[in-house]
Every structure is written in structure tokens, then in C-alpha cells.
C-alpha positions as CSV (number, residue, x, y, z in Angstrom):
1,M,9.1,-10.4,27.6
2,P,10.5,-8.9,24.4
3,G,8.5,-9.1,21.2
4,T,9.6,-11.3,18.3
5,N,11.3,-8.6,16.4
6,E,13.2,-7.4,19.5
7,L,14.1,-11.0,20.4
8,A,15.5,-11.5,16.8
9,L,17.7,-8.5,17.2
10,Q,18.9,-9.7,20.6
11,A,19.7,-13.2,19.1
12,R,22.5,-11.6,17.0
13,Y,24.6,-11.3,20.1
14,S,22.9,-13.7,22.6
15,P,23.1,-17.5,22.3
16,E,20.3,-17.7,24.8
17,A,18.0,-15.5,22.8
18,M,18.9,-17.5,19.7
19,E,17.8,-20.7,21.3
20,R,14.6,-19.2,22.6
21,L,13.9,-18.0,19.0
22,K,14.6,-21.5,17.6
23,H,12.3,-23.1,20.2
24,Q,9.6,-20.5,19.5
25,Y,9.6,-21.3,15.7
26,Q,9.9,-25.0,16.0
27,P,6.2,-25.6,15.1
28,L,6.6,-23.4,12.0
29,I,9.7,-25.3,11.0
30,A,8.0,-28.6,11.4
31,A,5.0,-27.4,9.4
32,R,7.1,-26.2,6.6
33,V,9.1,-29.4,6.4
34,M,5.8,-31.4,6.2
35,L,4.6,-29.0,3.4
36,H,7.8,-29.5,1.4
37,I,8.5,-33.3,1.7
38,G,5.4,-34.8,3.4
39,F,7.1,-36.0,6.5
40,R,9.6,-34.9,9.1
41,R,13.3,-35.6,8.7
42,P,16.1,-34.6,11.1
43,E,18.2,-33.0,8.4
44,Y,15.3,-30.8,7.3
45,I,14.5,-29.8,10.8
46,E,18.1,-28.9,11.4
47,A,18.1,-26.9,8.1
48,G,15.1,-25.1,9.5
49,R,17.0,-24.2,12.7
50,E,19.9,-22.9,10.6
51,A,17.4,-20.8,8.7
52,V,16.5,-19.1,11.9
53,E,20.1,-18.1,12.4
54,E,20.4,-16.9,8.8
55,A,17.1,-14.9,9.1
56,V,18.4,-13.3,12.3
57,M,21.6,-12.1,10.7
58,S,19.7,-10.7,7.6
59,F,16.7,-9.3,9.4
60,A,15.9,-5.6,8.9
61,P,13.0,-4.5,11.2
62,E,12.1,-1.5,8.9
63,K,11.2,-4.0,6.1
64,G,8.6,-5.9,8.1
65,S,8.2,-8.6,10.8
66,F,10.8,-11.2,11.6
67,T,8.2,-14.0,11.1
68,T,7.5,-12.9,7.5
69,H,11.3,-12.7,6.8
70,L,11.9,-16.1,8.4
71,R,9.2,-17.7,6.2
72,Q,11.0,-16.6,3.1
73,V,14.5,-17.7,4.3
74,L,13.1,-21.0,5.5
75,K,11.4,-21.7,2.2
76,F,14.6,-21.1,0.2
77,R,16.6,-23.2,2.7
78,L,14.3,-26.2,2.3
79,I,14.1,-25.8,-1.5
80,D,17.9,-25.7,-1.7
81,L,18.3,-28.8,0.5
82,R,15.8,-30.7,-1.6
83,R,17.5,-29.8,-4.8
84,K,20.9,-30.8,-3.4
85,E,19.6,-34.1,-2.3
86,R,18.3,-34.8,-5.8
87,V,21.7,-33.9,-7.4
88,D,23.6,-36.1,-4.8
89,K,21.4,-39.0,-5.5
90,V,22.0,-39.1,-9.3
91,V,24.1,-42.2,-10.0
92,P,24.2,-44.5,-13.1
93,V,21.5,-47.1,-12.7
94,S,23.7,-49.7,-14.4
95,S,26.2,-49.4,-11.6
96,L,23.7,-50.6,-9.0
97,S,23.0,-54.1,-7.8
98,E,19.6,-55.6,-8.6
99,E,18.4,-54.9,-5.1
100,H,19.6,-51.3,-5.1
101,R,18.3,-50.8,-8.6
102,A,14.8,-51.9,-7.5
103,R,15.1,-49.6,-4.5
104,A,16.2,-46.7,-6.7
105,V,13.3,-47.2,-9.0
106,G,10.9,-47.3,-6.1
107,E,12.4,-44.0,-4.6
108,A,12.2,-42.4,-8.1
109,S,8.5,-43.4,-8.3
110,L,7.8,-42.0,-4.9
111,S,9.6,-38.8,-5.8
112,A,7.6,-38.5,-9.0
113,H,4.4,-39.1,-7.1
114,R,5.2,-36.3,-4.7
115,E,6.0,-34.0,-7.6
116,E,2.6,-34.8,-9.1
117,E,0.9,-34.1,-5.8
118,E,2.7,-30.8,-5.6
119,I,1.7,-29.8,-9.1
120,L,-1.9,-30.8,-8.3
121,R,-1.8,-28.8,-5.1
122,R,-0.6,-25.7,-7.0
123,R,-3.2,-26.2,-9.7
124,E,-5.9,-26.4,-7.0
125,E,-4.6,-23.3,-5.3
126,I,-4.6,-21.3,-8.5
127,E,-8.1,-22.5,-9.3
128,L,-9.4,-21.4,-5.8
129,F,-7.5,-18.1,-6.2
130,R,-9.1,-17.6,-9.6
131,S,-12.5,-18.3,-8.1
132,D,-11.9,-15.8,-5.3
133,L,-10.9,-13.2,-7.9
134,L,-14.0,-13.9,-10.0
135,S,-16.2,-13.2,-7.0
136,L,-14.8,-9.7,-7.1
137,G,-15.2,-9.3,-10.8
138,L,-11.5,-9.9,-11.6
139,S,-9.8,-12.4,-13.9
140,L,-6.2,-13.6,-13.8
141,N,-5.7,-11.6,-17.1
142,D,-6.9,-8.4,-15.3
143,V,-4.3,-9.0,-12.5
144,A,-1.5,-9.7,-15.0
145,A,-2.4,-6.5,-16.9
146,A,-2.3,-4.4,-13.7
147,S,1.0,-6.0,-12.4
148,P,3.9,-3.6,-11.9
149,K,6.3,-3.7,-14.8
150,H,9.2,-1.6,-13.5
151,A,11.5,-2.2,-10.5
152,E,10.4,0.9,-8.6
153,T,6.7,0.2,-8.9
154,R,7.3,-3.4,-8.0
155,R,9.0,-2.2,-4.8
156,V,6.1,0.1,-4.1
157,C,3.6,-2.7,-4.6
158,R,5.6,-5.0,-2.3
159,R,5.7,-2.3,0.3
160,A,1.9,-2.0,0.0
161,C,1.5,-5.7,0.4
162,R,3.7,-5.7,3.5
163,M,1.6,-2.8,4.9
164,M,-1.6,-4.7,4.3
165,R,0.0,-7.8,5.8
166,V,0.5,-6.1,9.2
167,N,-2.7,-4.1,9.1
168,P,-5.8,-6.3,9.1
169,D,-8.1,-3.4,8.4
170,L,-6.3,-2.4,5.2
171,M,-6.1,-6.0,4.1
172,A,-9.8,-6.6,4.8
173,K,-10.8,-3.6,2.7
174,A,-8.5,-4.6,-0.2
175,A,-9.6,-8.2,-0.1
176,R,-13.2,-7.1,-0.6
177,G,-12.1,-5.2,-3.7
178,R,-11.9,-1.7,-2.1
179,V,-8.3,-0.7,-2.0
180,P,-7.9,2.3,0.3
181,V,-5.9,4.3,-2.2
182,N,-5.5,7.6,-0.3
183,E,-4.6,5.8,3.0
184,L,-2.0,3.6,1.3
185,S,-0.5,6.4,-0.7
186,A,-0.1,8.4,2.5
187,L,1.4,5.6,4.5
188,L,3.8,4.8,1.7
189,D,4.5,8.4,0.7
190,V,3.7,7.8,-3.0
191,S,1.3,9.3,-5.5
192,P,-2.3,8.0,-5.2
193,K,-2.1,7.5,-9.0
194,T,0.5,4.8,-8.5
195,I,-1.7,2.9,-6.1
196,E,-4.8,3.4,-8.3
197,R,-2.9,2.2,-11.4
198,H,-2.1,-1.1,-9.7
199,R,-5.4,-1.4,-7.7
200,K,-6.4,-4.7,-9.3
201,Y,-3.0,-6.2,-8.6
202,L,-3.2,-5.1,-5.0
203,V,-6.6,-6.5,-4.6
204,A,-5.2,-9.9,-5.8
205,C,-2.3,-9.6,-3.3
206,A,-4.8,-9.0,-0.5
207,V,-6.9,-12.0,-1.6
208,A,-3.7,-14.1,-1.6
209,L,-2.8,-12.8,1.9
210,A,-6.3,-13.3,3.3
211,G,-6.6,-16.8,1.8
212,D,-2.9,-17.8,2.7
213,Y,-2.3,-18.9,-0.9
214,Q,1.3,-20.0,-0.4
215,C,2.2,-20.5,-4.1
216,I,0.8,-17.1,-5.0
217,L,2.5,-15.4,-2.1
218,Y,5.8,-17.0,-3.0
219,Y,5.4,-15.5,-6.5
220,I,4.6,-12.0,-5.1
221,F,7.4,-11.9,-2.6
222,S,10.1,-14.0,-4.3
223,G,11.9,-11.0,-5.7
224,E,12.3,-9.2,-2.3
225,G,15.8,-8.1,-1.7
226,A,16.8,-8.8,-5.3
227,E,16.3,-5.2,-6.5
């Protein structure tokens, strides 16, 4: 049985492989839909299946695993769909009947409640992340100061993050505050000084990966492919 990366490459030319891949990632799609809107809806599930097709066509094995790539594509797909729904639903309240006006107000209240819950969830995640960093003697300000400022160093740091993501031993070391500078510099073919200069940032990345802090990870990887 082919691995996920190989199956993703086969799916470019094989409808059967594509269907197998969609079936394999159905639980991930459902989980992401629940995360974004709080319940399952057919159009969101279908958008998730379409995200698998999009991820297959844009997948580059040398840049990491298909699962990691799909997570990013799926996230943007669901965000775009949610934004489109909000735009499509904007109509003058004065043009609605009393019954529809009451329903619109109720839906707006529910949407605002979900937004508040999302903001609260992000705040809680950031607070937990901050606590994890403090246990290693780091603050959010330390991480911000050590963050890469230039495009090339951002690419290097993202490559380091991807390397840690697929190598549990590297990630475990970094998540404990001990970035394996020489090992990473050799694997990435970059100067050890570059890794050391951004050591605190890479520790924070490893903590985010180890703790599955989704909002933080989105921030770390959101620029991939843009540079």
C-alpha cells in the first residue's frame, strides 16, 4: 500500500487514488469543519473534499508531508467559504419582513457569539502558549525579538520548523529549550550562526508544534509559498 505522499502524487492522474485520498482524510475534514463553524454542514464538507483536490495539484513532496500541506489548504478553503457566506448574507434589514428580520437578528447574534467564542479560544491558547514559554525562561517579547526579519531567514526558519515537525527527536529537544544548532544547520545546509541567532524563535515554534497550538502554527506557516 503506497504512503500518503505517494498516494497524493498518484491522485493527480488517478480518480481512484483521489477518492481513496478523500476518504482517508474525511475525519480530518470533519474535525476542521467543526473547529471553524461548530457543527457539520454539507457545503463545508464538500469544500473540504475540494481542498484535497487543490492540495494534490499544488503538493510538492520536497517541501514536506502531504498532510501538513493539506491542513493549510483546507484552512484557507474554509476561511474563504465562511467569508463568502458573510458577504452573501448582507442585505438591508429594512427590506425584510418582521419574521425574517427577527430571524436575521437571531442569526447575527449567533454569529457574534461564535466570534466571541473564537476570540476567547485564541486568547486562552495564547495564554497557555505564554505559560509554556515562561517555563523555559522565555517571554513573548523574547520570541518577537528573535523572530526572523528578512525573507531568506524566514524561509530558513520555516524549513527548520518543517524539519522538526517530521523529526520527533529534534522537536523534543527544541521544545525543552535545547535547540540542536549544529544538527539543524547541517540538515538545512546553513550557518550555525543563523540557527543560533533565532534559537528562541525556534524554541517557540517547537513548543507550538508539540502543544498543537493551532492559532500560533497558523501564524508561523501562513506565509509559506508567498515568498
